[in-house]
C-alpha positions as CSV (number, residue, x, y, z in Angstrom):
1,M,164.9,106.8,81.8
2,D,166.7,108.6,79.0
3,R,165.8,105.7,76.7
4,V,162.1,105.9,77.7
5,N,162.1,109.7,76.8
6,K,163.8,109.0,73.4
7,L,161.2,106.3,72.6
8,K,158.4,108.7,73.6
9,E,159.8,111.5,71.4
10,A,160.1,109.0,68.5
11,E,156.4,108.0,68.9
12,V,155.2,111.6,69.2
13,S,157.4,112.6,66.2
14,Q,155.6,110.0,64.0
15,M,152.7,112.5,64.0
16,N,152.9,115.0,61.1
17,Q,154.3,118.4,61.9
18,T,150.9,119.9,61.3
19,T,149.1,117.6,63.6
20,K,146.8,119.7,65.9
21,I,145.5,118.1,69.1
22,L,142.9,119.5,71.4
23,V,142.7,118.2,75.0
24,V,139.3,118.8,76.7
25,D,139.1,118.0,80.4
26,D,137.7,119.9,83.4
27,E,140.6,118.8,85.6
28,E,143.7,121.0,85.1
29,V,146.1,118.2,86.3
30,V,144.8,115.9,83.5
31,R,145.1,118.6,80.9
32,L,148.6,119.4,81.9
33,S,149.5,115.7,82.0
34,Y,148.3,115.1,78.5
35,L,149.9,118.3,77.3
36,R,153.2,117.2,78.8
37,A,152.9,113.7,77.2
38,L,152.3,115.1,73.7
39,S,154.6,118.1,73.8
40,G,158.2,118.0,72.6
41,G,157.1,116.2,69.4
42,S,156.0,117.6,66.1
43,C,152.5,118.4,67.0
44,K,150.6,121.4,68.3
45,V,148.6,120.8,71.5
46,E,146.0,123.1,73.0
47,T,143.9,122.6,76.1
48,V,140.4,123.7,77.2
49,K,138.4,123.0,80.3
50,N,134.9,122.4,79.0
51,G,132.8,121.4,76.0
52,S,131.7,124.9,75.0
53,D,135.3,126.1,74.8
54,A,136.2,123.0,72.8
55,L,133.5,123.8,70.2
56,Q,134.6,127.4,70.1
57,M,138.2,126.3,69.4
58,M,137.1,123.9,66.8
59,G,135.2,126.7,65.1
60,Q,138.3,128.8,64.9
61,H,140.5,126.1,63.5
62,P,139.5,122.4,63.5
63,F,141.9,120.0,65.2
64,D,143.0,116.6,63.8
65,V,142.6,114.8,67.1
66,V,140.5,115.6,70.1
67,L,141.1,114.0,73.5
68,L,137.7,114.4,75.2
69,D,136.6,113.8,78.8
70,Q,133.2,112.3,79.0
71,R,132.0,113.8,82.3
72,M,132.4,117.6,82.5
73,P,130.2,120.4,84.0
74,G,128.0,122.0,81.4
75,M,128.1,120.1,78.1
76,D,129.0,116.5,78.6
77,G,131.5,114.7,76.4
78,M,128.8,112.8,74.4
79,S,127.2,116.1,73.3
80,V,130.5,117.5,72.3
81,L,131.4,114.4,70.4
82,K,128.2,114.4,68.5
83,T,128.6,118.1,67.5
84,I,132.3,117.6,66.5
85,K,131.4,114.6,64.3
86,E,128.5,116.5,62.7
87,K,130.5,119.7,62.0
88,W,134.0,118.4,61.6
89,P,133.7,114.7,60.6
90,E,137.4,114.5,59.6
91,S,138.5,115.2,63.2
92,E,139.2,112.0,65.2
93,V,137.9,112.0,68.8
94,I,139.1,109.9,71.6
95,M,136.6,109.7,74.4
96,I,138.2,109.4,77.9
97,T,136.4,108.6,81.1
98,G,136.9,107.9,84.7
99,Y,133.6,106.1,84.7
100,P,133.8,103.4,82.0
101,A,130.7,101.5,81.0
102,V,129.9,99.2,78.1
103,E,126.8,101.3,77.2
104,S,128.7,104.6,77.1
105,A,131.5,103.0,75.1
106,K,129.0,101.7,72.5
107,E,127.3,105.2,72.4
108,A,130.7,106.9,71.9
109,V,131.7,104.6,69.0
110,T,128.3,104.9,67.4
111,L,128.6,108.7,67.5
112,G,132.0,108.4,65.8
113,A,134.6,108.2,68.5
114,Y,137.9,106.7,67.3
115,D,138.6,105.2,70.7
116,Y,137.2,105.0,74.2
117,L,139.7,104.9,77.1
118,A,139.3,104.5,80.8
119,K,141.2,106.7,83.3
120,P,143.8,106.7,84.6
121,I,145.8,106.9,81.4
122,G,149.6,107.0,81.4
123,P,151.7,109.1,79.1
124,D,152.4,106.2,76.7
125,D,148.7,105.5,76.4
126,V,148.0,109.1,75.5
127,V,150.7,109.2,72.8
128,N,149.7,105.8,71.4
129,A,146.0,106.8,71.2
130,A,146.8,110.1,69.5
131,N,149.2,108.3,67.1
132,G,146.5,105.7,66.3
133,A,143.9,108.4,65.7
134,M,146.2,110.3,63.4
135,M,147.1,107.2,61.4
136,H,143.4,106.4,61.1
137,K,142.7,109.9,59.9
138,K,145.4,109.8,57.3
139,W,144.2,106.3,56.1
140,M,140.6,107.6,55.8
141,L,141.7,110.6,53.8
142,R,143.8,108.4,51.5
143,C,140.8,106.1,50.9
144,D,138.6,109.1,50.2
145,Q,141.1,110.4,47.6
146,Q,141.3,107.0,45.9
147,V,137.5,106.9,45.7
148,Q,137.4,110.4,44.2
149,R,140.1,109.5,41.7
150,A,138.2,106.3,40.7
151,A,135.0,108.3,40.3
152,I,136.8,110.8,38.0
153,Q,138.2,108.1,35.8
């Protein structure tokens, strides 16, 4: 078990120290589970229970990665995803659902989701998804910088 924890810590530590992750889910047990999986590494994790709170948090300080539940009371995940990608396009969003469907997966990806995952999700899956999203963000930022440099020259 100690080896598993060390591997998890190594994967989480691959994320930059300034990596900010927002967990959005109406179920407290899910929020705490994701928080526990991502904590202990070099990232800052915050949790909220609904879409309105998520958008308010994003407005205060945008997050690098958002783990977003699809079905929540009030604003649903798709509406939150759409708003996040319109206002903070550099944030990577991972849509998570207990009710997976091909149609909603297509919609989420079309709206800009980095990934679409079906619950239940284990701690390793949470860490791997967040790592993948952060690596994608860094790669996209690097590509943007290269394009800008080429345009200047």
